[in-house]
N, C-alpha and C positions, 0 to 999 in steps of 0.2 A: 874374529870369532870361530871356535870350532863347537863341536856339538855338546860335548863333554863341557866346555867354561860353560852355555849356556842352562846346562842340566844342573851344575855347580852354583850359577848363582841363584837360580829358583833356590833350591836346598834352604840356599844362606838366606834369601828374603823372609823366606816362610818360617825361619825358626826364628829368626832376627826377630819378627813381626809377632811373635808369641806362639808360635806351633811347637808342637813337644818333641814333633820328627816330622819325617815325609811320612805320608801315607801308603807310599808306593815307590817304586824306582821311575824318578822321572824320565820321561819322555818329552826331549826336545831333538826334531829331524830336519834337517832341511833337506830341501827337493827333494828326489825322488825317492830318497827314504822315507818321507811323508807320506810316500802309499802302501808301507807296511803297519797296519792299525798300531801292531806293539812290540814294533822297533823300540829300541831306549836310546841311545845315544851312544856315538863312536867319535871317529875323528875327521871326521866332514867338515871342511871349512864351508863358511856362509858364500854365498856367491849373489849377485845382484840377480834378480829373476825368480828367486828360490823362493818356494813353500817354506816356511815355518810353524811349525806344529807343536805345542806345547802343552801336554799332558800332563796334569801333576795335581795333588792334596796332600792337604795338611791333615797332620792328626794331632785332635787336639783334647785331653781328660777322655782319650781311650775309643774317641768319637773321629770318623774320619770322611774328609770331602774329598773332591773327583773333579776336577774340571780340565775341559780341553779349549783353546783358542788357536787362531790357523792364524797368521799374518801374511807379506810376502815383505819381501824385503825389495826396493825398487819399485818398480814401476810393476803394474799387474798385466798380464797379455788377457785379452779377451774369453779367453777358456776360464785361465783362474774366476777372473769375476763371474761367471756363469758359473762356473761349480761352486763358487760361496753362496752363490743366492741360489739355488737349489736346496745346499744344504739348509741354508739358512730359514726359507720356507719351510723344511720339513718339519724342521725342529719345532715353527710354530704350529704347525699342522699340531706336532706330538703333544704341545702344550693344549691344543684346544678339546684333543680328544681325551687326557686322563680326566676321571673324574669317581670318585668313590663308587663301588658295586657294576662297574667294568671290567670287564676282563682283558688282562694284562695284553692279550694276544692281539686285539683290537687297536691296539695303540701300535705296536707295532707294523702291521697291516698297514692301517690309515699310511705311514710315514715312508714306508717300504714301497704302495703303492703309488705313492707323487714322485719317487726316482724314480721306478722302473716306467711311468709313463713320459719323463724326461728325457735326453740325451745320454744321457748317462745311468740308463738301463743295463744294470749288470755290473755295478760297480762299488754296488752297499754291499759289504762282504759280513757284515756282523749284526748281532740284535740292536735293538734301539736303545736298550737302557737297562739297569740293573739295580736291585736295591741296594741300599748304602746305610751303613751307622758303623757299630762294634769292628765288624770286616768291610774293607772297600768292599769287596761283592757278598754282602750279606744276606746268607741263606742261597738258595737257588731261584731266588723269584727274580725274573727277567722279563723285559717287554719283548717280548720274540714270537715269530710264529705258533709254536706248537705250547705256549706257555696259558694255562689255563687255571690260571691263578686270579682270583677275585679281590680287586683293589679296593681296600680300604683307609678310611680318614686317619693322618698322623701316618702314612710309609713314606719312609724316604727314597728317592728314586733317582738315579741321573736319566736324563735323557740327549743323546748323543748319536745323533745320525749324520752319517759319513761318504765322501763320494773319491775313492780311491782309484788313481790310474798308474798302471807301471809304466814306468820311463818318467812320468810325467809327477805324479808328486799325488794329497791328497789332503783333503779337507774335512775337518770334524769340529763340530761345534757341541761342546757337553756342558751342561747344566743340571745344578741338583734340586731336586724340587721335594716339595711337601705336599701331600695329597689331602685335599679338603674334599667336603660333601660335593661341592660345584663345581670343582675345576683342581686348579695350583696355587702354591706360593711359591714363586720363585726365591729359593735361598742363595743362590749366585747374584755378587753384587756389580761385577766384572762388565765391561760392553759388550755386546755381541756384535758392534759394527764391525763394518769390514775396514779393514787398517794397511795402508802399505805406509812399510816401516823405511 
């Protein structure tokens, strides 16, 4: 399978299951291409041991979703497993930090600090998430170090930490959350478990 074939299959399945269209250009990156957070897809063929990173969203009645899952094709190396474990745990930390009346920067700082304290220091290279709604990046609200936005109930955000190592690949796990007074409601129903395919 080639990257562009997987992207086409994801887009087809979303529309077959009720989406009006894709929310954005689907990312399906294999191997070292997964180390580029905004790479989309090309003519790279899947090989054993590759990361498979899929970032996609459905648009339904003008509202958008945004999800990323990362898999390993074949048997994962110890490094790949460790990358996944760190990203998974950093996302959990993000979920726990999110509450109404908390600054958005607090969420990013908690996630970023955890990754920086791991062996993957310097390999988390984007914000922890963004608002989501009628636009995929709805307004300029982000979980980033310089965001002074105060979180409010019923806001919807993505939580998407990642670790990216050039020449090897990257892991990102992204889910959509609804902010509540005392925490979050996870809107994404897909499993977040580590999967070798």
